[in-house]
C-alpha positions, 0 to 999 in steps of 0.5 A: 480454534486459535487460528480461526480467532486470529483470522477473524481478528485480521478480517475485523481489522481490515473491515474497520480500516476501510471505514476511515477516510485516508489520504492516498499515501496512507491508503497505499501504506495501509493496503501494502501493510494488509497485503504484506501481512497476509503474504508474510503469514502464508510464507511464515506458515509454509516455512515454519509450520507453527503459530510463532513463525506465522506471526513473525512472517505476518509482522515482517510482511506488514512492516515491509508492505507499509514501507513499500506502499508509502515509498511508492506514493507520488509526492506532490511538489510545487517545483516538479514539472511534467511534460505535456503535448498540446493538440498541435504536437508541440511538447512543453513543460509546466507544473504537474496537475492533479492527473499526475498525482492521481495516476491518470496521466 
């Protein structure tokens, strides 16, 4: 019964987190935290077999997932240059445009 309440609480939190407007960096950190928390809970349950180890695994996984999600977000810098190729095959560098930051490069 406790496990059902815990699963319901996690699902409700995930549903509410999806309603908020976030930047890309916040969204990646949130997604990393949710996936890390779920994976950590599974690993904690598999290793310890009790509620305490499941909660510890979920907390550790969520923390690690949030850190990794946040760290892998491309940072927008005005002085960062990208390499482009024009239609004649010439390669040149110029400040990165939104395609780079959105992952459409």
